[in-house]
mmCIF file of the C-alpha atoms, coordinates in Angstrom:
data_MODEL
# 
_entry.id   MODEL 
# 
loop_
_atom_site.group_PDB 
_atom_site.id 
_atom_site.type_symbol 
_atom_site.label_atom_id 
_atom_site.label_alt_id 
_atom_site.label_comp_id 
_atom_site.label_asym_id 
_atom_site.label_entity_id 
_atom_site.label_seq_id 
_atom_site.pdbx_PDB_ins_code 
_atom_site.Cartn_x 
_atom_site.Cartn_y 
_atom_site.Cartn_z 
_atom_site.occupancy 
_atom_site.B_iso_or_equiv 
_atom_site.pdbx_formal_charge 
_atom_site.auth_seq_id 
_atom_site.auth_comp_id 
_atom_site.auth_asym_id 
_atom_site.auth_atom_id 
_atom_site.pdbx_PDB_model_num 
ATOM 1   C CA . UNK A 1 1   ? 7.575   17.245  -2.664  1.00 0.00 ? 1   UNK A CA 1 
ATOM 2   C CA . UNK A 1 2   ? 6.235   13.335  -2.562  1.00 0.00 ? 2   UNK A CA 1 
ATOM 3   C CA . UNK A 1 3   ? 4.086   11.814  -6.017  1.00 0.00 ? 3   UNK A CA 1 
ATOM 4   C CA . UNK A 1 4   ? 2.000   10.030  -3.438  1.00 0.00 ? 4   UNK A CA 1 
ATOM 5   C CA . UNK A 1 5   ? 0.365   11.170  0.009   1.00 0.00 ? 5   UNK A CA 1 
ATOM 6   C CA . UNK A 1 6   ? 0.847   9.643   3.267   1.00 0.00 ? 6   UNK A CA 1 
ATOM 7   C CA . UNK A 1 7   ? 0.929   10.967  6.521   1.00 0.00 ? 7   UNK A CA 1 
ATOM 8   C CA . UNK A 1 8   ? 2.474   9.671   9.396   1.00 0.00 ? 8   UNK A CA 1 
ATOM 9   C CA . UNK A 1 9   ? 0.249   8.060   12.890  1.00 0.00 ? 9   UNK A CA 1 
ATOM 10  C CA . UNK A 1 10  ? 1.061   6.962   15.679  1.00 0.00 ? 10  UNK A CA 1 
ATOM 11  C CA . UNK A 1 11  ? 1.077   3.107   16.721  1.00 0.00 ? 11  UNK A CA 1 
ATOM 12  C CA . UNK A 1 12  ? 1.436   1.064   12.812  1.00 0.00 ? 12  UNK A CA 1 
ATOM 13  C CA . UNK A 1 13  ? 5.329   1.703   12.315  1.00 0.00 ? 13  UNK A CA 1 
ATOM 14  C CA . UNK A 1 14  ? 6.070   4.137   9.338   1.00 0.00 ? 14  UNK A CA 1 
ATOM 15  C CA . UNK A 1 15  ? 7.705   1.695   7.256   1.00 0.00 ? 15  UNK A CA 1 
ATOM 16  C CA . UNK A 1 16  ? 4.135   0.188   6.790   1.00 0.00 ? 16  UNK A CA 1 
ATOM 17  C CA . UNK A 1 17  ? 2.203   3.240   6.607   1.00 0.00 ? 17  UNK A CA 1 
ATOM 18  C CA . UNK A 1 18  ? 4.819   4.255   3.662   1.00 0.00 ? 18  UNK A CA 1 
ATOM 19  C CA . UNK A 1 19  ? 4.200   0.663   2.474   1.00 0.00 ? 19  UNK A CA 1 
ATOM 20  C CA . UNK A 1 20  ? 0.896   0.710   2.515   1.00 0.00 ? 20  UNK A CA 1 
ATOM 21  C CA . UNK A 1 21  ? 0.369   4.453   1.042   1.00 0.00 ? 21  UNK A CA 1 
ATOM 22  C CA . UNK A 1 22  ? 2.204   3.744   -2.540  1.00 0.00 ? 22  UNK A CA 1 
ATOM 23  C CA . UNK A 1 23  ? 0.464   0.720   -3.182  1.00 0.00 ? 23  UNK A CA 1 
ATOM 24  C CA . UNK A 1 24  ? -2.560  2.439   -2.591  1.00 0.00 ? 24  UNK A CA 1 
ATOM 25  C CA . UNK A 1 25  ? -0.922  5.422   -4.628  1.00 0.00 ? 25  UNK A CA 1 
ATOM 26  C CA . UNK A 1 26  ? -0.705  2.561   -7.294  1.00 0.00 ? 26  UNK A CA 1 
ATOM 27  C CA . UNK A 1 27  ? -4.056  1.555   -7.220  1.00 0.00 ? 27  UNK A CA 1 
ATOM 28  C CA . UNK A 1 28  ? -5.669  5.397   -7.589  1.00 0.00 ? 28  UNK A CA 1 
ATOM 29  C CA . UNK A 1 29  ? -3.488  4.948   -10.805 1.00 0.00 ? 29  UNK A CA 1 
ATOM 30  C CA . UNK A 1 30  ? -1.467  7.827   -8.705  1.00 0.00 ? 30  UNK A CA 1 
ATOM 31  C CA . UNK A 1 31  ? 1.530   6.292   -9.369  1.00 0.00 ? 31  UNK A CA 1 
ATOM 32  C CA . UNK A 1 32  ? 2.261   4.554   -12.867 1.00 0.00 ? 32  UNK A CA 1 
ATOM 33  C CA . UNK A 1 33  ? 4.523   1.678   -14.190 1.00 0.00 ? 33  UNK A CA 1 
ATOM 34  C CA . UNK A 1 34  ? 7.571   3.762   -15.003 1.00 0.00 ? 34  UNK A CA 1 
ATOM 35  C CA . UNK A 1 35  ? 6.730   6.167   -12.557 1.00 0.00 ? 35  UNK A CA 1 
ATOM 36  C CA . UNK A 1 36  ? 10.488  7.831   -10.504 1.00 0.00 ? 36  UNK A CA 1 
ATOM 37  C CA . UNK A 1 37  ? 10.414  7.279   -6.827  1.00 0.00 ? 37  UNK A CA 1 
ATOM 38  C CA . UNK A 1 38  ? 12.236  8.926   -4.639  1.00 0.00 ? 38  UNK A CA 1 
ATOM 39  C CA . UNK A 1 39  ? 15.220  7.827   -2.886  1.00 0.00 ? 39  UNK A CA 1 
ATOM 40  C CA . UNK A 1 40  ? 15.427  6.906   0.355   1.00 0.00 ? 40  UNK A CA 1 
ATOM 41  C CA . UNK A 1 41  ? 17.501  10.155  0.595   1.00 0.00 ? 41  UNK A CA 1 
ATOM 42  C CA . UNK A 1 42  ? 14.226  11.782  -0.172  1.00 0.00 ? 42  UNK A CA 1 
ATOM 43  C CA . UNK A 1 43  ? 11.972  10.106  1.527   1.00 0.00 ? 43  UNK A CA 1 
ATOM 44  C CA . UNK A 1 44  ? 13.649  10.491  4.354   1.00 0.00 ? 44  UNK A CA 1 
ATOM 45  C CA . UNK A 1 45  ? 14.112  14.462  4.318   1.00 0.00 ? 45  UNK A CA 1 
ATOM 46  C CA . UNK A 1 46  ? 10.364  15.179  3.516   1.00 0.00 ? 46  UNK A CA 1 
ATOM 47  C CA . UNK A 1 47  ? 8.850   12.839  5.917   1.00 0.00 ? 47  UNK A CA 1 
ATOM 48  C CA . UNK A 1 48  ? 11.317  13.697  8.826   1.00 0.00 ? 48  UNK A CA 1 
ATOM 49  C CA . UNK A 1 49  ? 11.720  9.577   8.949   1.00 0.00 ? 49  UNK A CA 1 
ATOM 50  C CA . UNK A 1 50  ? 15.629  7.814   9.447   1.00 0.00 ? 50  UNK A CA 1 
ATOM 51  C CA . UNK A 1 51  ? 17.185  7.178   6.216   1.00 0.00 ? 51  UNK A CA 1 
ATOM 52  C CA . UNK A 1 52  ? 17.041  3.173   7.515   1.00 0.00 ? 52  UNK A CA 1 
ATOM 53  C CA . UNK A 1 53  ? 12.935  3.649   7.567   1.00 0.00 ? 53  UNK A CA 1 
ATOM 54  C CA . UNK A 1 54  ? 12.854  5.075   4.554   1.00 0.00 ? 54  UNK A CA 1 
ATOM 55  C CA . UNK A 1 55  ? 15.479  2.045   2.963   1.00 0.00 ? 55  UNK A CA 1 
ATOM 56  C CA . UNK A 1 56  ? 12.770  -0.521  4.797   1.00 0.00 ? 56  UNK A CA 1 
ATOM 57  C CA . UNK A 1 57  ? 10.003  0.234   3.391   1.00 0.00 ? 57  UNK A CA 1 
ATOM 58  C CA . UNK A 1 58  ? 12.151  1.333   -0.507  1.00 0.00 ? 58  UNK A CA 1 
ATOM 59  C CA . UNK A 1 59  ? 13.135  -2.463  0.848   1.00 0.00 ? 59  UNK A CA 1 
ATOM 60  C CA . UNK A 1 60  ? 9.680   -4.143  1.110   1.00 0.00 ? 60  UNK A CA 1 
ATOM 61  C CA . UNK A 1 61  ? 8.009   -2.629  -1.889  1.00 0.00 ? 61  UNK A CA 1 
ATOM 62  C CA . UNK A 1 62  ? 11.189  -3.714  -4.086  1.00 0.00 ? 62  UNK A CA 1 
ATOM 63  C CA . UNK A 1 63  ? 10.116  -7.539  -2.408  1.00 0.00 ? 63  UNK A CA 1 
ATOM 64  C CA . UNK A 1 64  ? 7.108   -7.344  -3.117  1.00 0.00 ? 64  UNK A CA 1 
ATOM 65  C CA . UNK A 1 65  ? 7.495   -6.448  -6.778  1.00 0.00 ? 65  UNK A CA 1 
ATOM 66  C CA . UNK A 1 66  ? 5.850   -2.720  -6.489  1.00 0.00 ? 66  UNK A CA 1 
ATOM 67  C CA . UNK A 1 67  ? 9.440   -0.652  -7.237  1.00 0.00 ? 67  UNK A CA 1 
ATOM 68  C CA . UNK A 1 68  ? 12.290  -1.410  -9.180  1.00 0.00 ? 68  UNK A CA 1 
ATOM 69  C CA . UNK A 1 69  ? 15.634  -0.648  -8.612  1.00 0.00 ? 69  UNK A CA 1 
ATOM 70  C CA . UNK A 1 70  ? 17.759  -0.269  -11.961 1.00 0.00 ? 70  UNK A CA 1 
ATOM 71  C CA . UNK A 1 71  ? 21.452  0.982   -11.058 1.00 0.00 ? 71  UNK A CA 1 
ATOM 72  C CA . UNK A 1 72  ? 22.633  4.284   -11.980 1.00 0.00 ? 72  UNK A CA 1 
ATOM 73  C CA . UNK A 1 73  ? 19.212  5.473   -13.344 1.00 0.00 ? 73  UNK A CA 1 
ATOM 74  C CA . UNK A 1 74  ? 17.171  5.452   -10.194 1.00 0.00 ? 74  UNK A CA 1 
ATOM 75  C CA . UNK A 1 75  ? 13.996  3.826   -8.589  1.00 0.00 ? 75  UNK A CA 1 
ATOM 76  C CA . UNK A 1 76  ? 11.272  3.006   -10.409 1.00 0.00 ? 76  UNK A CA 1 
ATOM 77  C CA . UNK A 1 77  ? 7.287   2.086   -10.352 1.00 0.00 ? 77  UNK A CA 1 
ATOM 78  C CA . UNK A 1 78  ? 6.822   -1.906  -10.944 1.00 0.00 ? 78  UNK A CA 1 
ATOM 79  C CA . UNK A 1 79  ? 4.443   -2.803  -13.854 1.00 0.00 ? 79  UNK A CA 1 
ATOM 80  C CA . UNK A 1 80  ? 1.665   -5.145  -11.773 1.00 0.00 ? 80  UNK A CA 1 
ATOM 81  C CA . UNK A 1 81  ? 2.038   -8.502  -11.551 1.00 0.00 ? 81  UNK A CA 1 
ATOM 82  C CA . UNK A 1 82  ? -0.631  -11.389 -12.390 1.00 0.00 ? 82  UNK A CA 1 
ATOM 83  C CA . UNK A 1 83  ? -0.927  -13.320 -8.964  1.00 0.00 ? 83  UNK A CA 1 
ATOM 84  C CA . UNK A 1 84  ? -3.226  -16.965 -9.660  1.00 0.00 ? 84  UNK A CA 1 
ATOM 85  C CA . UNK A 1 85  ? -6.276  -17.564 -8.131  1.00 0.00 ? 85  UNK A CA 1 
ATOM 86  C CA . UNK A 1 86  ? -3.745  -19.225 -5.146  1.00 0.00 ? 86  UNK A CA 1 
ATOM 87  C CA . UNK A 1 87  ? -2.211  -16.309 -4.780  1.00 0.00 ? 87  UNK A CA 1 
ATOM 88  C CA . UNK A 1 88  ? -4.870  -13.621 -4.155  1.00 0.00 ? 88  UNK A CA 1 
ATOM 89  C CA . UNK A 1 89  ? -6.601  -16.290 -1.338  1.00 0.00 ? 89  UNK A CA 1 
ATOM 90  C CA . UNK A 1 90  ? -2.812  -17.027 0.284   1.00 0.00 ? 90  UNK A CA 1 
ATOM 91  C CA . UNK A 1 91  ? -2.909  -12.615 0.295   1.00 0.00 ? 91  UNK A CA 1 
ATOM 92  C CA . UNK A 1 92  ? -6.143  -11.841 1.068   1.00 0.00 ? 92  UNK A CA 1 
ATOM 93  C CA . UNK A 1 93  ? -6.712  -14.334 3.421   1.00 0.00 ? 93  UNK A CA 1 
ATOM 94  C CA . UNK A 1 94  ? -5.691  -12.227 6.576   1.00 0.00 ? 94  UNK A CA 1 
ATOM 95  C CA . UNK A 1 95  ? -7.687  -9.530  6.013   1.00 0.00 ? 95  UNK A CA 1 
ATOM 96  C CA . UNK A 1 96  ? -10.360 -11.072 5.322   1.00 0.00 ? 96  UNK A CA 1 
ATOM 97  C CA . UNK A 1 97  ? -10.387 -12.809 8.263   1.00 0.00 ? 97  UNK A CA 1 
ATOM 98  C CA . UNK A 1 98  ? -9.349  -10.115 10.633  1.00 0.00 ? 98  UNK A CA 1 
ATOM 99  C CA . UNK A 1 99  ? -12.702 -8.733  9.146   1.00 0.00 ? 99  UNK A CA 1 
ATOM 100 C CA . UNK A 1 100 ? -14.429 -11.840 9.659   1.00 0.00 ? 100 UNK A CA 1 
ATOM 101 C CA . UNK A 1 101 ? -13.726 -11.376 13.238  1.00 0.00 ? 101 UNK A CA 1 
ATOM 102 C CA . UNK A 1 102 ? -14.297 -7.938  14.083  1.00 0.00 ? 102 UNK A CA 1 
ATOM 103 C CA . UNK A 1 103 ? -17.780 -7.980  11.676  1.00 0.00 ? 103 UNK A CA 1 
ATOM 104 C CA . UNK A 1 104 ? -18.990 -11.143 14.410  1.00 0.00 ? 104 UNK A CA 1 
ATOM 105 C CA . UNK A 1 105 ? -17.799 -8.786  17.287  1.00 0.00 ? 105 UNK A CA 1 
ATOM 106 C CA . UNK A 1 106 ? -20.165 -5.941  16.356  1.00 0.00 ? 106 UNK A CA 1 
ATOM 107 C CA . UNK A 1 107 ? -23.017 -8.181  15.457  1.00 0.00 ? 107 UNK A CA 1 
ATOM 108 C CA . UNK A 1 108 ? -22.961 -7.836  12.392  1.00 0.00 ? 108 UNK A CA 1 
ATOM 109 C CA . UNK A 1 109 ? -24.561 -10.446 9.251   1.00 0.00 ? 109 UNK A CA 1 
ATOM 110 C CA . UNK A 1 110 ? -22.665 -10.811 6.053   1.00 0.00 ? 110 UNK A CA 1 
ATOM 111 C CA . UNK A 1 111 ? -25.350 -8.598  4.437   1.00 0.00 ? 111 UNK A CA 1 
ATOM 112 C CA . UNK A 1 112 ? -24.433 -5.944  6.065   1.00 0.00 ? 112 UNK A CA 1 
ATOM 113 C CA . UNK A 1 113 ? -20.222 -6.527  5.644   1.00 0.00 ? 113 UNK A CA 1 
ATOM 114 C CA . UNK A 1 114 ? -21.579 -6.813  1.998   1.00 0.00 ? 114 UNK A CA 1 
ATOM 115 C CA . UNK A 1 115 ? -22.694 -3.556  2.458   1.00 0.00 ? 115 UNK A CA 1 
ATOM 116 C CA . UNK A 1 116 ? -19.839 -2.010  3.913   1.00 0.00 ? 116 UNK A CA 1 
ATOM 117 C CA . UNK A 1 117 ? -17.730 -3.544  1.763   1.00 0.00 ? 117 UNK A CA 1 
ATOM 118 C CA . UNK A 1 118 ? -19.411 -1.199  -1.098  1.00 0.00 ? 118 UNK A CA 1 
ATOM 119 C CA . UNK A 1 119 ? -19.847 1.997   0.100   1.00 0.00 ? 119 UNK A CA 1 
ATOM 120 C CA . UNK A 1 120 ? -15.776 1.154   0.871   1.00 0.00 ? 120 UNK A CA 1 
ATOM 121 C CA . UNK A 1 121 ? -15.392 0.155   -2.379  1.00 0.00 ? 121 UNK A CA 1 
ATOM 122 C CA . UNK A 1 122 ? -16.929 2.274   -3.897  1.00 0.00 ? 122 UNK A CA 1 
ATOM 123 C CA . UNK A 1 123 ? -15.660 5.565   -1.777  1.00 0.00 ? 123 UNK A CA 1 
ATOM 124 C CA . UNK A 1 124 ? -12.760 4.581   -3.113  1.00 0.00 ? 124 UNK A CA 1 
ATOM 125 C CA . UNK A 1 125 ? -13.130 4.666   -6.756  1.00 0.00 ? 125 UNK A CA 1 
ATOM 126 C CA . UNK A 1 126 ? -15.041 8.334   -5.782  1.00 0.00 ? 126 UNK A CA 1 
ATOM 127 C CA . UNK A 1 127 ? -11.660 9.832   -3.937  1.00 0.00 ? 127 UNK A CA 1 
ATOM 128 C CA . UNK A 1 128 ? -8.635  11.904  -6.325  1.00 0.00 ? 128 UNK A CA 1 
# 
């Protein structure tokens, strides 16, 4: 059994769904620094995906600093890096721009977006 919840759905590529599920589990504290991470073989078997897809997800998570591979020992969750303010802005900017465009398409004002964001933030904090 995988140490994080993930259910693959049509739409986004499976490796992106896996990387998001892992990032979410880390943010929620389900996966902690030093925790062992499943092997590519275990991921592909449990999620019923091609091993290349599982490898792509692990490579992406390793490149982005969420996992580290120790030869002969396995793959482990990393301690989070502390990004600079510029790195934070650069990372969030594309998603924020998409949110602003969608909000305008739905004719929402800033206070409505803030309210929805607050609800989503609270819901994330309360989920198990």
